[in-house]
DRENPA-3360 file (N, C-alpha, C; in nm, 2 decimals, always signed):
BEGIN
1 = MQTINEPI = -3.47/+5.52/-6.85/-3.44/+5.40/-6.94/-3.53/+5.40/-7.06 ~ -3.47/+5.38/-7.17/-3.55/+5.38/-7.30/-3.61/+5.24/-7.32 ~ -3.74/+5.24/-7.35/-3.81/+5.12/-7.37/-3.82/+5.10/-7.53 ~ -3.86/+4.98/-7.57/-3.86/+4.95/-7.71/-3.96/+5.04/-7.78 ~ -4.07/+5.08/-7.72/-4.17/+5.16/-7.79/-4.15/+5.31/-7.79 ~ -4.05/+5.35/-7.72/-4.01/+5.49/-7.72/-3.94/+5.53/-7.85 ~ -3.96/+5.65/-7.90/-3.88/+5.69/-8.02/-3.73/+5.69/-7.99 ~ -3.65/+5.64/-8.08/-3.51/+5.63/-8.06/-3.44/+5.76/-8.11;
9 = AQPDVMSD = -3.37/+5.83/-8.02/-3.31/+5.95/-8.05/-3.16/+5.92/-8.09 ~ -3.12/+5.99/-8.19/-2.98/+5.97/-8.24/-2.89/+6.06/-8.15 ~ -2.78/+6.00/-8.09/-2.69/+6.08/-8.02/-2.62/+6.18/-8.11 ~ -2.56/+6.28/-8.05/-2.50/+6.39/-8.13/-2.37/+6.34/-8.19 ~ -2.38/+6.26/-8.30/-2.26/+6.20/-8.36/-2.22/+6.29/-8.48 ~ -2.31/+6.38/-8.53/-2.29/+6.45/-8.65/-2.22/+6.59/-8.62 ~ -2.21/+6.62/-8.50/-2.16/+6.76/-8.46/-2.02/+6.79/-8.51 ~ -1.94/+6.69/-8.52/-1.80/+6.71/-8.56/-1.78/+6.69/-8.71;
17 = RQPFVEIT = -1.89/+6.67/-8.79/-1.87/+6.64/-8.93/-1.89/+6.76/-9.02 ~ -1.82/+6.76/-9.13/-1.83/+6.86/-9.23/-1.87/+6.80/-9.37 ~ -1.93/+6.88/-9.46/-1.96/+6.83/-9.59/-1.83/+6.78/-9.66 ~ -1.83/+6.65/-9.70/-1.71/+6.59/-9.75/-1.73/+6.55/-9.90 ~ -1.84/+6.48/-9.93/-1.87/+6.45/-10.07/-1.98/+6.54/-10.12 ~ -1.96/+6.61/-10.23/-2.06/+6.70/-10.28/-2.09/+6.67/-10.43 ~ -2.20/+6.61/-10.46/-2.24/+6.58/-10.59/-2.34/+6.68/-10.64 ~ -2.31/+6.76/-10.74/-2.39/+6.87/-10.78/-2.43/+6.87/-10.93;
25 = GVSKVYPT = -2.56/+6.86/-10.95/-2.61/+6.86/-11.09/-2.55/+6.76/-11.18 ~ -2.53/+6.64/-11.13/-2.45/+6.53/-11.21/-2.55/+6.45/-11.30 ~ -2.51/+6.45/-11.42/-2.58/+6.36/-11.52/-2.47/+6.28/-11.59 ~ -2.52/+6.16/-11.64/-2.43/+6.08/-11.72/-2.51/+6.03/-11.84 ~ -2.45/+6.07/-11.96/-2.52/+6.04/-12.08/-2.42/+5.96/-12.17 ~ -2.47/+5.85/-12.23/-2.39/+5.77/-12.32/-2.45/+5.77/-12.46 ~ -2.36/+5.79/-12.56/-2.41/+5.78/-12.70/-2.44/+5.64/-12.74 ~ -2.55/+5.61/-12.81/-2.58/+5.48/-12.86/-2.63/+5.50/-13.01;
33 = PEGSYTVL = -2.63/+5.39/-13.08/-2.68/+5.40/-13.22/-2.82/+5.45/-13.23 ~ -2.90/+5.44/-13.13/-3.04/+5.49/-13.13/-3.04/+5.63/-13.08 ~ -2.93/+5.69/-13.03/-2.93/+5.82/-12.98/-2.88/+5.82/-12.84 ~ -2.88/+5.94/-12.77/-2.83/+5.95/-12.64/-2.91/+5.87/-12.54 ~ -2.84/+5.81/-12.44/-2.90/+5.73/-12.34/-2.86/+5.80/-12.20 ~ -2.95/+5.85/-12.13/-2.93/+5.92/-12.00/-2.94/+5.82/-11.89 ~ -2.83/+5.79/-11.83/-2.83/+5.70/-11.71/-2.87/+5.77/-11.59 ~ -2.81/+5.88/-11.56/-2.84/+5.97/-11.44/-2.87/+6.11/-11.49;
41 = EDVELTVQ = -2.96/+6.17/-11.42/-2.99/+6.31/-11.45/-3.01/+6.40/-11.33 ~ -2.93/+6.50/-11.33/-2.94/+6.61/-11.22/-2.94/+6.55/-11.08 ~ -2.84/+6.47/-11.05/-2.82/+6.41/-10.92/-2.76/+6.51/-10.82 ~ -2.82/+6.53/-10.71/-2.77/+6.62/-10.60/-2.76/+6.54/-10.47 ~ -2.64/+6.54/-10.41/-2.62/+6.47/-10.28/-2.50/+6.53/-10.21 ~ -2.52/+6.55/-10.08/-2.41/+6.60/-10.00/-2.39/+6.49/-9.89 ~ -2.27/+6.45/-9.87/-2.24/+6.35/-9.76/-2.14/+6.41/-9.66 ~ -2.18/+6.40/-9.54/-2.09/+6.46/-9.43/-1.97/+6.37/-9.41;
49 = EKEFICLI = -1.87/+6.44/-9.36/-1.74/+6.36/-9.32/-1.78/+6.26/-9.21 ~ -1.73/+6.14/-9.23/-1.74/+6.02/-9.14/-1.88/+5.96/-9.14 ~ -1.97/+6.01/-9.23/-2.10/+5.95/-9.24/-2.10/+5.82/-9.32 ~ -2.20/+5.73/-9.28/-2.22/+5.61/-9.35/-2.35/+5.61/-9.43 ~ -2.33/+5.61/-9.56/-2.45/+5.62/-9.65/-2.47/+5.49/-9.73 ~ -2.59/+5.45/-9.74/-2.62/+5.34/-9.83/-2.71/+5.38/-9.94 ~ -2.68/+5.34/-10.06/-2.76/+5.37/-10.18/-2.84/+5.24/-10.21 ~ -2.97/+5.26/-10.24/-3.05/+5.15/-10.27/-3.14/+5.19/-10.39;
57 = GHSGCGKS = -3.17/+5.09/-10.47/-3.26/+5.11/-10.59/-3.26/+4.99/-10.68 ~ -3.35/+4.99/-10.78/-3.36/+4.87/-10.86/-3.23/+4.86/-10.96 ~ -3.21/+4.75/-11.01/-3.10/+4.73/-11.10/-3.12/+4.82/-11.22 ~ -3.01/+4.88/-11.27/-3.01/+4.97/-11.38/-3.04/+5.11/-11.35 ~ -3.05/+5.15/-11.22/-3.08/+5.29/-11.18/-2.96/+5.38/-11.17 ~ -2.84/+5.32/-11.20/-2.72/+5.41/-11.20/-2.65/+5.42/-11.07 ~ -2.68/+5.33/-10.98/-2.60/+5.34/-10.85/-2.45/+5.32/-10.87 ~ -2.42/+5.22/-10.94/-2.27/+5.19/-10.96/-2.21/+5.30/-11.05;
65 = TLLNMVAG = -2.28/+5.35/-11.15/-2.23/+5.46/-11.23/-2.20/+5.58/-11.14 ~ -2.29/+5.61/-11.05/-2.27/+5.73/-10.96/-2.15/+5.71/-10.87 ~ -2.13/+5.59/-10.81/-2.02/+5.57/-10.73/-1.89/+5.56/-10.81 ~ -1.89/+5.51/-10.93/-1.78/+5.51/-11.01/-1.73/+5.65/-11.05 ~ -1.82/+5.74/-11.05/-1.78/+5.88/-11.07/-1.72/+5.94/-10.95 ~ -1.77/+5.90/-10.83/-1.71/+5.94/-10.71/-1.57/+5.88/-10.69 ~ -1.55/+5.76/-10.74/-1.42/+5.69/-10.73/-1.32/+5.75/-10.83 ~ -1.38/+5.81/-10.94/-1.29/+5.87/-11.04/-1.27/+5.78/-11.16;
73 = FLEPTTGT = -1.34/+5.67/-11.17/-1.33/+5.58/-11.29/-1.41/+5.63/-11.40 ~ -1.51/+5.71/-11.38/-1.59/+5.77/-11.48/-1.60/+5.92/-11.45 ~ -1.63/+6.00/-11.56/-1.65/+6.14/-11.54/-1.79/+6.18/-11.57 ~ -1.86/+6.27/-11.50/-1.99/+6.31/-11.53/-2.00/+6.38/-11.67 ~ -2.11/+6.36/-11.73/-2.13/+6.44/-11.86/-2.16/+6.59/-11.83 ~ -2.24/+6.61/-11.72/-2.25/+6.74/-11.67/-2.25/+6.74/-11.52 ~ -2.22/+6.85/-11.46/-2.22/+6.86/-11.31/-2.08/+6.82/-11.26 ~ -2.07/+6.83/-11.12/-1.94/+6.81/-11.06/-1.95/+6.71/-10.94;
81 = VMVGQKKI = -1.84/+6.64/-10.92/-1.82/+6.56/-10.80/-1.70/+6.61/-10.72 ~ -1.73/+6.65/-10.60/-1.62/+6.70/-10.51/-1.60/+6.61/-10.39 ~ -1.48/+6.58/-10.36/-1.45/+6.50/-10.24/-1.34/+6.58/-10.17 ~ -1.37/+6.61/-10.04/-1.27/+6.69/-9.97/-1.24/+6.82/-10.03 ~ -1.34/+6.89/-10.10/-1.33/+7.02/-10.16/-1.24/+7.01/-10.29 ~ -1.22/+6.89/-10.34/-1.14/+6.87/-10.46/-1.22/+6.80/-10.57 ~ -1.22/+6.86/-10.69/-1.30/+6.81/-10.80/-1.24/+6.68/-10.84 ~ -1.32/+6.58/-10.86/-1.28/+6.45/-10.89/-1.28/+6.43/-11.04;
89 = SEPGPDRM = -1.17/+6.39/-11.10/-1.16/+6.36/-11.24/-1.08/+6.23/-11.27 ~ -1.03/+6.17/-11.17/-0.95/+6.04/-11.18/-0.94/+5.97/-11.05 ~ -0.91/+5.84/-11.05/-0.89/+5.77/-10.92/-0.78/+5.82/-10.84 ~ -0.79/+5.80/-10.71/-0.68/+5.84/-10.62/-0.68/+5.76/-10.49 ~ -0.57/+5.75/-10.42/-0.57/+5.67/-10.30/-0.65/+5.72/-10.18 ~ -0.70/+5.85/-10.20/-0.79/+5.90/-10.09/-0.93/+5.83/-10.10 ~ -0.96/+5.76/-10.21/-1.08/+5.69/-10.23/-1.05/+5.54/-10.27 ~ -1.10/+5.45/-10.20/-1.08/+5.31/-10.23/-1.22/+5.24/-10.25;
97 = MVFQNYSL = -1.22/+5.15/-10.35/-1.35/+5.08/-10.38/-1.33/+4.93/-10.36 ~ -1.44/+4.87/-10.30/-1.45/+4.73/-10.28/-1.57/+4.68/-10.36 ~ -1.54/+4.57/-10.44/-1.64/+4.52/-10.53/-1.70/+4.39/-10.48 ~ -1.82/+4.35/-10.53/-1.88/+4.23/-10.49/-1.79/+4.11/-10.53 ~ -1.72/+4.12/-10.64/-1.64/+4.00/-10.69/-1.50/+4.00/-10.63 ~ -1.47/+4.08/-10.53/-1.34/+4.08/-10.45/-1.23/+4.14/-10.53 ~ -1.21/+4.11/-10.66/-1.10/+4.17/-10.74/-0.96/+4.15/-10.68 ~ -0.94/+4.03/-10.63/-0.81/+3.99/-10.59/-0.73/+3.92/-10.70;
105 = LPWKTAFE = -0.60/+3.94/-10.70/-0.51/+3.88/-10.80/-0.50/+3.73/-10.76 ~ -0.55/+3.64/-10.84/-0.55/+3.50/-10.80/-0.42/+3.43/-10.78 ~ -0.31/+3.49/-10.84/-0.18/+3.42/-10.82/-0.10/+3.48/-10.70 ~ -0.16/+3.57/-10.63/-0.09/+3.63/-10.51/-0.17/+3.59/-10.39 ~ -0.09/+3.58/-10.28/-0.15/+3.54/-10.15/-0.23/+3.66/-10.09 ~ -0.30/+3.63/-9.98/-0.38/+3.74/-9.92/-0.28/+3.85/-9.88 ~ -0.16/+3.81/-9.82/-0.06/+3.91/-9.78/-0.01/+3.99/-9.90 ~ +0.02/+3.92/-10.01/+0.07/+3.99/-10.13/-0.03/+4.08/-10.20;
113 = NIYLAVDS = -0.16/+4.04/-10.19/-0.26/+4.13/-10.25/-0.27/+4.26/-10.18 ~ -0.25/+4.26/-10.05/-0.26/+4.38/-9.97/-0.12/+4.46/-9.98 ~ -0.01/+4.38/-9.98/+0.12/+4.45/-9.99/+0.13/+4.53/-10.12 ~ +0.08/+4.47/-10.23/+0.09/+4.54/-10.36/+0.03/+4.68/-10.35 ~ -0.09/+4.69/-10.28/-0.15/+4.82/-10.27/-0.07/+4.91/-10.18 ~ -0.02/+4.86/-10.07/+0.05/+4.94/-9.98/+0.18/+4.99/-10.04 ~ +0.25/+4.90/-10.12/+0.37/+4.93/-10.18/+0.36/+5.04/-10.29 ~ +0.24/+5.04/-10.36/+0.22/+5.14/-10.46/+0.19/+5.28/-10.41;
121 = VFSDLSKP = +0.12/+5.28/-10.29/+0.08/+5.41/-10.24/+0.19/+5.47/-10.14 ~ +0.25/+5.38/-10.07/+0.35/+5.42/-9.97/+0.49/+5.38/-10.01 ~ +0.53/+5.42/-10.13/+0.65/+5.37/-10.19/+0.78/+5.43/-10.11 ~ +0.76/+5.53/-10.04/+0.87/+5.59/-9.96/+0.90/+5.52/-9.83 ~ +0.81/+5.43/-9.79/+0.83/+5.36/-9.66/+0.92/+5.25/-9.68 ~ +0.99/+5.21/-9.58/+1.08/+5.09/-9.58/+0.99/+4.96/-9.59 ~ +1.05/+4.85/-9.63/+0.98/+4.73/-9.64/+0.93/+4.68/-9.51 ~ +1.00/+4.69/-9.40/+0.94/+4.65/-9.27/+0.82/+4.73/-9.23;
129 = EKVAIVHE = +0.82/+4.86/-9.27/+0.71/+4.94/-9.24/+0.59/+4.90/-9.32 ~ +0.61/+4.87/-9.45/+0.50/+4.82/-9.53/+0.44/+4.69/-9.48 ~ +0.53/+4.60/-9.44/+0.49/+4.47/-9.39/+0.41/+4.49/-9.26 ~ +0.45/+4.58/-9.18/+0.37/+4.61/-9.06/+0.23/+4.66/-9.09 ~ +0.22/+4.74/-9.19/+0.09/+4.79/-9.23/+0.00/+4.67/-9.28 ~ +0.06/+4.59/-9.36/-0.02/+4.47/-9.41/-0.06/+4.38/-9.29 ~ +0.03/+4.35/-9.20/-0.01/+4.27/-9.08/-0.11/+4.33/-9.00 ~ -0.10/+4.46/-8.98/-0.20/+4.54/-8.90/-0.34/+4.52/-8.96;
137 = NLALVDLM = -0.35/+4.53/-9.09/-0.48/+4.52/-9.15/-0.53/+4.38/-9.17 ~ -0.44/+4.28/-9.18/-0.49/+4.14/-9.18/-0.54/+4.11/-9.04 ~ -0.48/+4.16/-8.94/-0.53/+4.14/-8.80/-0.66/+4.21/-8.78 ~ -0.68/+4.32/-8.84/-0.80/+4.40/-8.83/-0.92/+4.31/-8.88 ~ -0.91/+4.23/-8.98/-1.01/+4.15/-9.03/-1.00/+4.01/-8.99 ~ -0.91/+3.98/-8.89/-0.90/+3.85/-8.83/-0.85/+3.74/-8.94 ~ -0.75/+3.78/-9.01/-0.70/+3.69/-9.12/-0.55/+3.66/-9.11 ~ -0.49/+3.68/-9.00/-0.34/+3.66/-8.99/-0.31/+3.52/-9.03;
145 = EAADKLPE = -0.39/+3.42/-8.99/-0.36/+3.28/-9.02/-0.38/+3.25/-9.16 ~ -0.44/+3.33/-9.24/-0.47/+3.31/-9.38/-0.37/+3.39/-9.47 ~ -0.28/+3.45/-9.41/-0.19/+3.55/-9.48/-0.12/+3.49/-9.61 ~ -0.08/+3.36/-9.60/-0.01/+3.30/-9.70/-0.10/+3.21/-9.80 ~ -0.23/+3.23/-9.79/-0.32/+3.15/-9.87/-0.35/+3.23/-10.00 ~ -0.37/+3.15/-10.11/-0.41/+3.21/-10.23/-0.57/+3.23/-10.23 ~ -0.62/+3.32/-10.31/-0.77/+3.34/-10.31/-0.85/+3.21/-10.33 ~ -0.80/+3.12/-10.41/-0.88/+3.00/-10.43/-0.88/+2.91/-10.31;
153 = QLSGGMKQ = -0.80/+2.94/-10.21/-0.80/+2.86/-10.08/-0.89/+2.93/-9.98 ~ -0.95/+3.05/-10.01/-1.03/+3.12/-9.91/-1.17/+3.11/-9.95 ~ -1.26/+3.12/-9.84/-1.40/+3.13/-9.86/-1.44/+3.26/-9.91 ~ -1.56/+3.28/-9.96/-1.61/+3.41/-10.01/-1.60/+3.52/-9.90 ~ -1.63/+3.48/-9.78/-1.62/+3.58/-9.67/-1.48/+3.62/-9.64 ~ -1.39/+3.53/-9.65/-1.25/+3.56/-9.63/-1.19/+3.64/-9.74 ~ -1.23/+3.61/-9.87/-1.19/+3.70/-9.98/-1.23/+3.84/-9.96 ~ -1.36/+3.86/-9.92/-1.41/+3.99/-9.90/-1.33/+4.06/-9.78;
161 = RVAIARAL = -1.30/+3.99/-9.68/-1.22/+4.05/-9.57/-1.08/+4.10/-9.63 ~ -1.02/+4.02/-9.71/-0.89/+4.06/-9.77/-0.91/+4.19/-9.86 ~ -1.02/+4.19/-9.93/-1.05/+4.31/-10.01/-1.07/+4.44/-9.93 ~ -1.14/+4.42/-9.82/-1.16/+4.53/-9.72/-1.03/+4.57/-9.66 ~ -0.95/+4.47/-9.62/-0.82/+4.50/-9.56/-0.73/+4.58/-9.65 ~ -0.73/+4.54/-9.78/-0.65/+4.60/-9.88/-0.69/+4.75/-9.90 ~ -0.82/+4.77/-9.90/-0.87/+4.91/-9.91/-0.83/+4.99/-9.79 ~ -0.85/+4.94/-9.67/-0.82/+5.02/-9.55/-0.67/+5.04/-9.53;
169 = AIKPQLLI = -0.59/+4.95/-9.59/-0.44/+4.95/-9.56/-0.38/+5.08/-9.62 ~ -0.44/+5.14/-9.72/-0.38/+5.27/-9.77/-0.44/+5.39/-9.71 ~ -0.52/+5.37/-9.60/-0.57/+5.48/-9.52/-0.65/+5.58/-9.61 ~ -0.76/+5.53/-9.68/-0.84/+5.62/-9.76/-0.92/+5.71/-9.67 ~ -0.96/+5.82/-9.72/-1.06/+5.91/-9.66/-1.20/+5.86/-9.69 ~ -1.22/+5.80/-9.80/-1.35/+5.75/-9.84/-1.35/+5.61/-9.89 ~ -1.44/+5.53/-9.83/-1.45/+5.39/-9.86/-1.58/+5.37/-9.94 ~ -1.56/+5.32/-10.07/-1.67/+5.30/-10.16/-1.70/+5.15/-10.17;
177 = LDEPFGAL = -1.82/+5.10/-10.14/-1.85/+4.96/-10.14/-1.96/+4.93/-10.24 ~ -1.94/+4.85/-10.34/-2.04/+4.82/-10.44/-2.09/+4.68/-10.42 ~ -2.20/+4.67/-10.34/-2.26/+4.54/-10.30/-2.16/+4.44/-10.25 ~ -2.08/+4.48/-10.15/-1.97/+4.39/-10.11/-2.01/+4.26/-10.05 ~ -2.13/+4.25/-10.00/-2.18/+4.12/-9.94/-2.28/+4.05/-10.02 ~ -2.30/+4.09/-10.14/-2.41/+4.04/-10.22/-2.40/+3.89/-10.26 ~ -2.27/+3.84/-10.27/-2.25/+3.70/-10.31/-2.24/+3.61/-10.19 ~ -2.25/+3.66/-10.07/-2.23/+3.58/-9.95/-2.36/+3.52/-9.89;
185 = DPITREEL = -2.34/+3.41/-9.82/-2.45/+3.35/-9.75/-2.50/+3.44/-9.64 ~ -2.63/+3.42/-9.59/-2.68/+3.51/-9.49/-2.60/+3.52/-9.36 ~ -2.55/+3.41/-9.31/-2.48/+3.41/-9.19/-2.35/+3.49/-9.20 ~ -2.27/+3.46/-9.31/-2.15/+3.53/-9.33/-2.17/+3.68/-9.36 ~ -2.28/+3.71/-9.43/-2.32/+3.84/-9.46/-2.34/+3.92/-9.33 ~ -2.41/+3.87/-9.23/-2.44/+3.94/-9.11/-2.31/+3.96/-9.03 ~ -2.22/+3.85/-9.03/-2.09/+3.86/-8.96/-2.01/+3.98/-9.02 ~ -2.01/+3.99/-9.15/-1.93/+4.10/-9.21/-1.99/+4.23/-9.19;
193 = QDELLDIW = -2.12/+4.24/-9.19/-2.19/+4.37/-9.16/-2.14/+4.42/-9.02 ~ -2.14/+4.33/-8.92/-2.10/+4.36/-8.79/-1.95/+4.41/-8.79 ~ -1.87/+4.33/-8.86/-1.73/+4.37/-8.86/-1.71/+4.50/-8.93 ~ -1.78/+4.53/-9.04/-1.77/+4.65/-9.11/-1.81/+4.77/-9.02 ~ -1.91/+4.76/-8.94/-1.95/+4.86/-8.85/-1.84/+4.88/-8.74 ~ -1.78/+4.77/-8.69/-1.67/+4.79/-8.60/-1.55/+4.86/-8.66 ~ -1.52/+4.83/-8.78/-1.41/+4.90/-8.85/-1.44/+5.04/-8.87 ~ -1.56/+5.07/-8.92/-1.60/+5.21/-8.94/-1.60/+5.29/-8.82;
201 = RDHRVTVL = -1.64/+5.23/-8.71/-1.64/+5.30/-8.58/-1.50/+5.33/-8.53 ~ -1.41/+5.24/-8.56/-1.27/+5.26/-8.51/-1.20/+5.36/-8.61 ~ -1.22/+5.35/-8.74/-1.14/+5.43/-8.83/-1.21/+5.56/-8.87 ~ -1.34/+5.56/-8.86/-1.43/+5.67/-8.90/-1.40/+5.73/-9.03 ~ -1.38/+5.64/-9.13/-1.38/+5.69/-9.27/-1.52/+5.72/-9.31 ~ -1.54/+5.80/-9.42/-1.67/+5.82/-9.48/-1.70/+5.70/-9.57 ~ -1.82/+5.65/-9.56/-1.85/+5.53/-9.64/-1.97/+5.55/-9.73 ~ -1.96/+5.51/-9.86/-2.07/+5.51/-9.95/-2.08/+5.36/-10.00;
209 = MITHDIDE = -2.20/+5.31/-9.98/-2.22/+5.17/-10.00/-2.35/+5.14/-10.08 ~ -2.34/+5.06/-10.18/-2.45/+5.01/-10.26/-2.50/+4.88/-10.20 ~ -2.63/+4.87/-10.19/-2.69/+4.74/-10.15/-2.83/+4.73/-10.21 ~ -2.87/+4.60/-10.23/-3.01/+4.58/-10.27/-3.09/+4.53/-10.15 ~ -3.03/+4.52/-10.04/-3.10/+4.47/-9.92/-3.14/+4.58/-9.82 ~ -3.27/+4.60/-9.81/-3.32/+4.71/-9.72/-3.28/+4.69/-9.58 ~ -3.29/+4.57/-9.53/-3.25/+4.54/-9.39/-3.10/+4.57/-9.37 ~ -3.02/+4.54/-9.46/-2.87/+4.57/-9.45/-2.85/+4.72/-9.45;
217 = ALFLADRV = -2.92/+4.79/-9.54/-2.91/+4.94/-9.54/-2.95/+5.00/-9.41 ~ -3.06/+4.96/-9.35/-3.11/+5.02/-9.23/-3.02/+4.99/-9.11 ~ -2.96/+4.87/-9.11/-2.87/+4.83/-9.00/-2.74/+4.91/-9.01 ~ -2.69/+4.94/-9.13/-2.56/+5.00/-9.14/-2.56/+5.15/-9.14 ~ -2.66/+5.21/-9.21/-2.64/+5.35/-9.25/-2.69/+5.45/-9.15 ~ -2.63/+5.57/-9.17/-2.69/+5.69/-9.11/-2.81/+5.74/-9.19 ~ -2.79/+5.73/-9.32/-2.90/+5.77/-9.41/-2.90/+5.67/-9.53 ~ -3.02/+5.64/-9.57/-3.05/+5.55/-9.69/-3.09/+5.64/-9.80;
225 = VMMTNGPA = -3.01/+5.64/-9.91/-3.05/+5.72/-10.03/-3.12/+5.63/-10.13 ~ -3.24/+5.66/-10.16/-3.32/+5.57/-10.25/-3.33/+5.64/-10.39 ~ -3.29/+5.56/-10.49/-3.29/+5.62/-10.63/-3.41/+5.58/-10.71 ~ -3.45/+5.66/-10.80/-3.56/+5.63/-10.89/-3.51/+5.54/-11.00 ~ -3.60/+5.48/-11.08/-3.56/+5.39/-11.18/-3.50/+5.47/-11.30 ~ -3.41/+5.40/-11.37/-3.36/+5.45/-11.49/-3.45/+5.43/-11.61 ~ -3.43/+5.49/-11.72/-3.32/+5.59/-11.75/-3.35/+5.72/-11.69 ~ -3.25/+5.81/-11.69/-3.26/+5.94/-11.63/-3.29/+5.93/-11.48;
233 = AKIGEILE = -3.23/+5.84/-11.41/-3.25/+5.82/-11.27/-3.19/+5.93/-11.19 ~ -3.25/+5.95/-11.07/-3.21/+6.06/-10.98/-3.24/+6.01/-10.84 ~ -3.20/+6.09/-10.74/-3.23/+6.06/-10.60/-3.37/+6.09/-10.58 ~ -3.45/+5.99/-10.53/-3.59/+6.01/-10.50/-3.62/+6.06/-10.36 ~ -3.58/+5.98/-10.27/-3.60/+6.01/-10.12/-3.48/+5.97/-10.04 ~ -3.46/+6.03/-9.93/-3.36/+5.99/-9.83/-3.42/+5.97/-9.70 ~ -3.39/+5.85/-9.64/-3.44/+5.81/-9.51/-3.33/+5.84/-9.41 ~ -3.37/+5.91/-9.30/-3.28/+5.93/-9.19/-3.30/+5.81/-9.09;
241 = VNFPRPRD = -3.19/+5.74/-9.06/-3.19/+5.62/-8.98/-3.14/+5.66/-8.84 ~ -3.23/+5.70/-8.75/-3.19/+5.76/-8.63/-3.18/+5.66/-8.51 ~ -3.11/+5.55/-8.54/-3.09/+5.46/-8.43/-2.95/+5.48/-8.37 ~ -2.94/+5.47/-8.24/-2.81/+5.50/-8.18/-2.71/+5.39/-8.21 ~ -2.58/+5.43/-8.20/-2.47/+5.33/-8.22/-2.39/+5.32/-8.09 ~ -2.33/+5.20/-8.07/-2.34/+5.08/-8.15/-2.48/+5.02/-8.16 ~ -2.51/+4.96/-8.27/-2.64/+4.91/-8.30/-2.65/+4.76/-8.26 ~ -2.77/+4.73/-8.20/-2.80/+4.59/-8.17/-2.91/+4.54/-8.27;
249 = RARMMENP = -2.87/+4.45/-8.35/-2.96/+4.40/-8.46/-3.10/+4.36/-8.41 ~ -3.10/+4.27/-8.31/-3.22/+4.22/-8.26/-3.31/+4.33/-8.20 ~ -3.25/+4.42/-8.12/-3.32/+4.53/-8.06/-3.38/+4.62/-8.16 ~ -3.30/+4.65/-8.27/-3.35/+4.73/-8.38/-3.48/+4.67/-8.44 ~ -3.47/+4.54/-8.47/-3.58/+4.48/-8.54/-3.70/+4.46/-8.46 ~ -3.69/+4.48/-8.33/-3.81/+4.47/-8.24/-3.88/+4.61/-8.23 ~ -3.82/+4.71/-8.28/-3.87/+4.85/-8.26/-3.96/+4.89/-8.37 ~ -4.08/+4.94/-8.34/-4.18/+4.99/-8.44/-4.12/+5.09/-8.54;
257 = DYFNLRNE = -4.02/+5.17/-8.49/-3.96/+5.27/-8.58/-3.89/+5.20/-8.70 ~ -3.83/+5.08/-8.67/-3.76/+5.01/-8.77/-3.85/+4.97/-8.88 ~ -3.97/+4.92/-8.84/-4.06/+4.87/-8.94/-4.13/+4.98/-9.02 ~ -4.14/+5.10/-8.95/-4.19/+5.22/-9.03/-4.09/+5.26/-9.14 ~ -3.96/+5.26/-9.11/-3.86/+5.29/-9.21/-3.86/+5.18/-9.32 ~ -3.87/+5.06/-9.28/-3.87/+4.95/-9.37/-3.98/+4.96/-9.47 ~ -4.10/+4.98/-9.41/-4.22/+4.99/-9.50/-4.21/+5.11/-9.59 ~ -4.15/+5.22/-9.54/-4.14/+5.34/-9.63/-4.05/+5.31/-9.75;
265 = ALDFLYHR = -3.94/+5.23/-9.72/-3.85/+5.19/-9.83/-3.92/+5.10/-9.92 ~ -3.99/+5.00/-9.87/-4.06/+4.91/-9.96/-4.16/+4.98/-10.04 ~ -4.24/+5.07/-9.99/-4.34/+5.14/-10.06/-4.27/+5.22/-10.18 ~ -4.16/+5.29/-10.15/-4.09/+5.36/-10.25/-4.04/+5.27/-10.36 ~ -3.98/+5.16/-10.33/-3.92/+5.07/-10.43/-4.01/+4.99/-10.50 ~ -4.12/+4.94/-10.44/-4.21/+4.84/-10.50/-4.35/+4.89/-10.53 ~ -4.38/+5.01/-10.50/-4.50/+5.07/-10.54/-4.48/+5.20/-10.62 ~ -4.43/+5.30/-10.55/-4.41/+5.43/-10.62/-4.31/+5.42/-10.73;
273 = HAHQITK = -4.21/+5.33/-10.72/-4.10/+5.32/-10.82/-4.08/+5.18/-10.86 ~ -4.18/+5.10/-10.87/-4.17/+4.96/-10.91/-4.12/+4.95/-11.05 ~ -4.05/+4.84/-11.08/-4.01/+4.82/-11.22/-4.14/+4.79/-11.30 ~ -4.15/+4.85/-11.42/-4.26/+4.82/-11.51/-4.22/+4.71/-11.60 ~ -4.30/+4.60/-11.60/-4.27/+4.48/-11.68/-4.35/+4.50/-11.81 ~ -4.27/+4.50/-11.92/-4.34/+4.51/-12.05/-4.35/+4.37/-12.12 ~ -4.46/+4.35/-12.19/-4.48/+4.22/-12.26/-4.45/+4.24/-12.40;
% end
């Protein structure tokens, strides 16, 4: 029987995974009146199929820029982004992004927001089949009773559940989350973290998620990718989070290994790569 003070060994959950996202030599440079501005420089990252990755770093370090390139909304200035051995140059239904601000159409109900995505991707399906997919994903996030409500009638947590259901409804291979819980209160945030892990465990999509919360990253991720400050940001260090799944939040936080990882992340972010304040 494993005690709290024993090292926690990760079960063999990676054995069936293959390289899925490959970011090679990626830089992003924008022209400005003062000259070129390099947001990202020579970024290298490989993500395994079905892996859960969290990116963390200070504001302005290019986290969103990097994931927007994976989503296909931006193209790298140099380097390549490959997903499923396909070079990415535009958005596609194999990659779905969920934003902090929900991005729901305010004049459409929860059902209609999800149906719109399903209808655009699965246009060859019959209407009853599309409706069934919408209902399946509303049930997945426990929102069947809110199907006919407009976004203004939903709480922040419910809106984010709709956004996640909409993303999952088109059956993406890669789920990209840009601080999805950043605007939520702590209790709702923890509830949705638990729900996200349940969904990930059941669907086993590959997940790339941005967060500013170290505890959130350690609870959710297989690996935490820590980025250096911008400009010319790159990947600084990667933490392996070797806690078994399903994870118990309270048990994790009682383990010395958890605090070792947390302290390592804090040291990276607030000492070795602290924001320099200029006067």
